C-alpha positions as CSV (number, residue, x, y, z in Angstrom):
1,X,14.8,-29.4,14.3
2,X,14.9,-26.0,13.4
3,X,12.9,-23.6,11.0
4,X,14.7,-22.4,7.5
5,X,16.2,-19.0,8.0
6,X,14.6,-16.2,6.2
7,X,17.6,-16.0,3.9
8,X,17.5,-19.0,2.8
9,X,13.8,-19.2,2.3
10,X,13.5,-16.0,-0.3
11,X,16.5,-17.5,-2.5
12,X,14.7,-20.9,-2.6
13,X,11.7,-19.2,-3.6
14,X,13.3,-17.1,-6.4
15,X,15.7,-19.4,-8.1
16,X,12.6,-20.0,-10.6
17,X,10.6,-17.3,-11.9
18,X,8.0,-19.5,-13.1
19,X,7.2,-20.4,-9.3
20,X,8.2,-17.3,-7.4
21,X,5.0,-17.0,-6.5
22,X,4.0,-19.7,-4.8
23,X,6.8,-17.5,-2.2
24,X,3.4,-15.5,-1.3
25,X,2.1,-19.0,0.0
26,X,4.7,-21.5,1.3
27,X,6.1,-17.8,3.4
28,X,3.1,-17.9,5.7
29,X,4.7,-21.8,7.0
30,X,8.2,-20.3,7.4
31,X,6.5,-17.3,9.1
32,X,5.0,-19.1,11.7
33,X,7.3,-21.4,12.4
34,X,9.8,-18.7,12.8
35,X,7.5,-16.3,14.8
36,X,4.9,-18.4,16.3
37,X,6.7,-21.5,16.8
38,X,4.6,-23.4,15.0
39,X,5.4,-26.9,14.3
40,X,3.9,-28.5,11.5
41,X,4.0,-32.9,11.6
42,X,1.9,-33.1,8.5
43,X,2.3,-31.2,4.8
44,X,-0.3,-30.1,3.2
45,X,-2.3,-29.3,-0.6
46,X,-3.1,-26.0,-1.5
47,X,-5.4,-24.9,-4.3
48,X,-5.4,-20.8,-4.7
49,X,-8.5,-19.9,-6.9
50,X,-8.3,-15.4,-6.6
51,X,-10.4,-13.5,-8.4
52,X,-8.4,-10.6,-7.4
53,X,-6.9,-9.1,-10.7
54,X,-3.0,-9.5,-10.3
55,X,-0.5,-6.6,-10.9
56,X,-3.4,-4.0,-10.6
57,X,-2.7,-2.2,-7.0
58,X,-5.6,-3.7,-5.3
59,X,-4.0,-5.6,-3.0
60,X,-3.8,-9.4,-4.8
61,X,-0.1,-10.7,-3.2
62,X,-2.0,-9.2,0.3
63,X,-5.3,-10.9,-1.0
64,X,-3.4,-14.6,-1.4
65,X,-0.9,-14.0,1.7
66,X,-4.2,-13.5,4.2
67,X,-6.1,-15.9,2.6
68,X,-3.6,-18.4,2.8
69,X,-2.6,-17.6,6.6
70,X,-6.3,-18.3,7.5
71,X,-6.5,-21.5,5.4
72,X,-3.5,-22.5,7.4
73,X,-4.5,-21.6,10.9
74,X,-7.9,-23.2,10.4
75,X,-6.3,-26.3,9.2
76,X,-3.7,-26.9,11.9
77,X,-5.8,-25.3,14.3
78,X,-3.4,-22.2,14.8
79,X,-5.3,-19.3,16.7
80,X,-4.6,-15.8,15.8
81,X,-6.6,-12.6,15.8
82,X,-7.2,-10.6,12.4
83,X,-4.5,-7.9,13.0
84,X,-2.0,-10.4,14.6
85,X,-2.1,-12.4,10.9
86,X,-1.7,-9.5,9.0
87,X,1.3,-8.5,10.6
88,X,2.7,-11.8,10.0
89,X,1.7,-11.4,6.2
90,X,3.6,-8.4,6.2
91,X,6.4,-10.2,7.0
92,X,6.1,-13.1,3.9
93,X,6.2,-10.5,1.7
94,X,9.0,-8.6,3.5
95,X,11.2,-11.4,4.3
96,X,10.5,-14.4,2.4
97,X,9.2,-12.2,-0.9
98,X,11.4,-9.7,-0.6
99,X,9.3,-7.3,-1.2
100,X,9.2,-4.0,0.8
101,X,5.8,-3.3,0.9
102,X,4.0,-1.6,4.0
103,X,1.0,-3.0,6.3
104,X,-1.9,-1.2,4.9
105,X,-2.9,-4.1,2.2
106,X,-2.5,-6.5,4.6
107,X,-4.7,-5.1,7.4
108,X,-7.2,-4.0,5.0
109,X,-7.3,-7.7,3.4
110,X,-7.6,-9.2,7.0
111,X,-9.3,-6.3,8.9
112,X,-12.0,-4.4,6.3
113,X,-15.1,-4.3,6.9
114,X,-17.5,-4.9,3.9
115,X,-18.9,-1.1,2.6
116,X,-16.4,1.0,4.7
117,X,-12.9,2.6,5.0
118,X,-10.2,1.6,7.1
119,X,-9.3,4.1,9.7
120,X,-4.9,3.1,9.9
121,X,-2.5,4.5,11.6
122,X,0.9,2.5,10.6
123,X,3.1,3.0,13.4
124,X,3.1,-0.5,12.9
125,X,-0.6,-1.4,12.7
126,X,-2.7,0.2,14.7
127,X,-6.4,-0.3,14.0
128,X,-8.7,3.0,14.4
129,X,-12.3,2.0,13.8
130,X,-14.0,2.3,10.5
131,X,-15.8,5.6,9.0
132,X,-18.3,5.2,6.5
133,X,-18.5,6.7,3.1
134,X,-21.6,9.2,3.1
135,X,-24.6,8.3,1.0
136,X,-23.4,11.2,-1.5
137,X,-20.4,9.6,-2.6
138,X,-19.6,7.1,-4.4
139,X,-15.7,5.4,-4.9
140,X,-14.9,3.3,-8.4
141,X,-11.5,2.0,-9.4
142,X,-10.5,2.0,-13.1
143,X,-7.5,-0.1,-14.5
144,X,-5.0,1.2,-16.7
145,X,-3.5,-2.0,-17.6
146,X,-0.2,-0.6,-16.8
147,X,1.4,-3.7,-14.3
148,X,2.4,-2.8,-10.9
149,X,3.9,-4.6,-8.4
150,X,5.5,-3.1,-5.1
151,X,8.9,-5.8,-6.0
152,X,9.6,-3.5,-8.1
153,X,12.6,-0.9,-8.2
154,X,11.1,2.3,-7.9
155,X,9.1,1.7,-4.8
156,X,12.1,0.0,-3.0
157,X,14.0,2.9,-4.6
158,X,11.5,5.3,-2.7
159,X,11.1,3.5,0.1
160,X,14.7,3.7,0.3
161,X,15.0,7.5,-0.3
162,X,12.4,8.4,2.2
163,X,14.4,6.3,5.3
164,X,17.1,8.6,3.8
165,X,15.4,11.8,4.3
166,X,14.1,10.9,7.8
167,X,18.4,10.2,9.0
168,X,19.1,13.4,6.9
169,X,16.5,15.3,9.1
170,X,17.5,13.8,12.3
171,X,21.2,15.4,11.6
172,X,19.8,18.7,10.7
173,X,17.5,18.4,13.8
174,X,19.3,17.2,16.5
175,X,16.9,15.2,16.9
176,X,17.5,11.8,18.6
177,X,16.2,7.9,17.9
178,X,15.2,5.7,20.4
179,X,12.8,5.6,23.6
180,X,13.5,9.7,23.0
181,X,12.3,10.0,19.8
182,X,9.4,12.6,19.2
183,X,8.5,11.1,15.6
184,X,8.6,7.5,17.3
185,X,10.9,6.4,13.9
186,X,8.0,8.0,11.6
187,X,8.3,10.8,9.2
188,X,4.3,11.1,9.2
189,X,5.1,12.1,12.7
190,X,6.9,15.4,11.1
191,X,4.0,18.5,10.8
192,X,4.1,20.1,7.9
193,X,5.3,23.6,9.8
194,X,8.7,21.8,10.8
195,X,8.8,20.3,7.2
196,X,8.7,23.8,5.6
197,X,11.6,25.3,7.4
198,X,13.7,22.0,7.2
199,X,13.5,21.0,3.6
200,X,15.6,23.7,2.3
201,X,18.4,21.4,3.8
202,X,17.1,17.8,2.2
203,X,18.9,17.4,-1.0
204,X,16.9,16.3,-4.1
205,X,18.5,13.4,-4.9
206,X,21.9,12.1,-3.1
207,X,24.4,9.1,-4.4
208,X,24.0,6.4,-1.6
209,X,28.1,6.2,-1.0
210,X,28.0,10.1,-0.6
211,X,24.9,9.6,2.0
212,X,26.8,6.2,3.5
213,X,29.8,8.3,4.0
214,X,27.6,10.7,5.7
215,X,25.1,9.2,7.6
216,X,26.4,5.1,8.0
217,X,22.8,4.0,7.0
218,X,19.3,4.4,7.4
219,X,17.2,2.7,10.1
220,X,14.7,0.5,7.4
221,X,14.9,-3.0,8.1
222,X,14.1,-4.3,5.1
223,X,16.3,-2.2,2.2
224,X,19.5,-0.9,2.2
225,X,21.4,1.7,0.3
226,X,23.6,0.8,-2.2
227,X,26.4,2.7,-2.9
228,X,26.5,2.6,-6.4
229,X,23.1,4.4,-6.9
230,X,21.4,7.7,-7.2
231,X,18.2,8.2,-5.1
232,X,15.4,10.9,-5.0
233,X,15.4,11.9,-1.2
234,X,13.5,15.3,-1.3
235,X,10.1,14.1,-2.6
236,X,9.9,10.7,-0.9
237,X,10.6,12.6,2.5
238,X,7.8,15.1,1.5
239,X,5.2,12.5,0.5
240,X,5.0,10.7,4.5
241,X,4.6,14.2,6.0
242,X,1.9,15.8,3.2
243,X,0.3,12.7,3.4
244,X,-0.6,12.3,6.9
245,X,-1.8,15.7,7.5
246,X,-4.3,15.0,4.3
247,X,-5.5,11.8,5.6
248,X,-6.7,13.4,8.9
249,X,-8.3,16.4,7.1
250,X,-9.8,13.9,4.7
251,X,-11.2,11.6,7.4
252,X,-12.6,15.0,9.1
253,X,-14.4,16.2,5.9
254,X,-16.2,12.9,5.4
255,X,-17.9,13.6,8.7
256,X,-18.9,17.3,7.6
257,X,-22.1,18.5,6.7
258,X,-22.7,17.3,3.0
259,X,-21.7,20.3,0.3
260,X,-20.4,20.5,-2.6
261,X,-17.7,22.2,-1.6
262,X,-16.9,19.7,1.2
263,X,-16.7,17.3,-1.9
264,X,-14.8,19.6,-3.7
265,X,-13.0,19.7,-1.4
266,X,-11.9,16.1,-0.7
267,X,-11.4,15.8,-4.4
268,X,-8.2,18.3,-4.3
269,X,-6.8,16.3,-1.5
270,X,-7.2,13.5,-3.8
271,X,-5.1,14.7,-6.2
272,X,-2.3,16.7,-4.5
273,X,-2.0,12.4,-3.6
274,X,-1.8,11.2,-6.8
275,X,0.5,14.6,-7.9
276,X,3.0,14.0,-4.6
277,X,3.3,10.6,-6.0
278,X,4.1,11.5,-9.2
279,X,7.4,13.3,-7.6
280,X,8.5,10.5,-6.3
281,X,8.9,8.5,-9.6
282,X,6.0,6.2,-9.0
283,X,3.4,8.1,-11.4
284,X,2.9,6.3,-14.9
285,X,1.7,7.2,-18.4
286,X,-1.7,5.4,-18.4
287,X,-2.4,6.6,-14.6
288,X,-1.6,9.9,-14.8
289,X,-4.4,10.3,-17.9
290,X,-6.7,8.5,-16.5
291,X,-6.8,10.9,-13.4
292,X,-6.7,13.9,-15.6
293,X,-9.6,12.8,-17.2
294,X,-10.9,13.1,-14.0
295,X,-9.8,16.9,-13.5
296,X,-11.5,18.5,-16.4
297,X,-14.6,20.7,-16.0
298,X,-16.8,18.0,-17.9
299,X,-16.0,15.4,-14.9
300,X,-16.2,18.5,-12.6
301,X,-19.9,18.7,-13.8
302,X,-20.9,15.2,-14.1
303,X,-20.2,15.0,-10.2
304,X,-16.4,14.0,-10.0
305,X,-15.1,15.3,-7.5
306,X,-10.6,13.5,-7.8
307,X,-9.0,10.6,-8.4
308,X,-5.5,9.3,-7.0
309,X,-3.6,6.4,-8.2
310,X,-3.5,3.5,-6.0
311,X,-1.2,1.2,-4.3
312,X,2.4,1.3,-4.6
313,X,2.0,3.0,-7.9
314,X,4.2,2.7,-11.3
315,X,0.9,1.5,-12.7
316,X,-2.0,-0.2,-11.6
317,X,-5.4,1.3,-10.9
318,X,-7.0,4.8,-10.3
319,X,-9.4,5.5,-7.4
320,X,-12.0,7.9,-8.4
321,X,-14.4,9.9,-5.9
322,X,-17.5,11.5,-7.3
323,X,-21.2,11.1,-6.7
324,X,-23.3,8.0,-7.1
325,X,-24.8,9.3,-10.6
326,X,-21.4,10.0,-11.8
327,X,-21.2,6.6,-12.7
328,X,-22.0,7.5,-16.3
329,X,-19.0,9.7,-16.7
330,X,-16.2,7.0,-15.3
331,X,-17.8,4.8,-18.2
332,X,-17.2,6.9,-20.7
333,X,-13.5,7.8,-19.6
334,X,-12.8,4.0,-19.3
335,X,-14.1,3.6,-22.8
336,X,-11.9,6.6,-23.6
337,X,-8.9,5.4,-22.7
338,X,-9.5,1.4,-24.2
339,X,-10.2,3.4,-27.5
340,X,-6.8,5.4,-26.9
341,X,-5.0,2.2,-25.6
342,X,-6.7,-0.8,-27.0
343,X,-7.3,-2.0,-23.3
344,X,-10.8,-2.4,-22.2
345,X,-10.2,-1.0,-18.1
346,X,-11.9,-2.9,-15.6
347,X,-14.2,-0.6,-13.1
348,X,-13.9,-1.6,-9.7
349,X,-17.0,-0.6,-7.5
350,X,-17.8,-1.8,-4.3
351,X,-16.0,-3.8,-1.2
352,X,-16.3,-7.0,0.5
353,X,-15.5,-8.0,4.3
354,X,-12.0,-8.8,5.6
355,X,-11.0,-12.3,6.2
356,X,-11.3,-11.4,9.9
357,X,-14.9,-11.0,9.5
358,X,-15.5,-13.3,6.6
359,X,-13.9,-16.1,8.0
360,X,-13.4,-19.8,7.2
361,X,-15.4,-22.2,4.9
362,X,-15.0,-25.7,5.7
363,X,-15.9,-28.4,3.2
364,X,-16.7,-31.5,4.8
365,X,-15.6,-34.4,2.3
366,X,-18.4,-37.0,0.9
367,X,-17.2,-40.9,1.1
């Protein structure tokens, strides 16, 4: 007469490596029962047909969760706005799958608009509207062929390191938590000039046992500091602080007068973001190679401005910004990469509406 708890659900789905993917679907039922009080009196069959490439850093897991949650809500007459649906899907991934992902992928899959960038403040999931891409710019993605997963150890340890850094900064500065917290619990609200004043006191790396002895733990609800493990702390702490600033400047530049200089600055911000991810330990040889191929005089002459790794890093796809007529250079980069690695990369281009605006297709069975 009560829903299964998250720990038991996670253990149930993880018993079989072959069928562990089913947690992304079955977890939707668990979360709806626990968070919304939904009771399912009947079961159902689900057919999953996805054309989103897996492990490429293009949110395949979020696409599965959002599509499944949308289908369940339609089948059982559950009314959920797109934003709330995305938040529940993040809980599926955090609490049932066991991957410590943020909210960005689920929000994009549920609330995105075709041909537009989603403006999102992840504190925890605030929609700030959408931004159109100027006519003189285009975006492509090149698949590195290196499989990525936010459930991997790299992503989880970097997230843990960031929360360790937040706790250390609180101690250094005497910044309170709770209702009086000027940062509201988010490193992104630390300003770059504040970080410059304090960063020398944040360790490059720290063993979990040393941190736990000094600080007790972190405020992260989905990761834990392991005593016998060493964590990178400085770079993961710095990344969200400077990345938030880069995003704000990027958005402002998109609205500025279209000039070559503006586009070069946009590209530089992407290159900074990529380098920052690599400093955190979330880079990979293949993605670094693709970004380096964009950051050359030849590519700049062809109209490419910048590139960065996508998703949780450690492989996956590289996003490229350039002039629309630079597609031929993107194809050359993909061709050269294939010659080096024996992997013909898929080139992504364009976007689709999110599930919230796409809606549901109901198929009536024929007698």
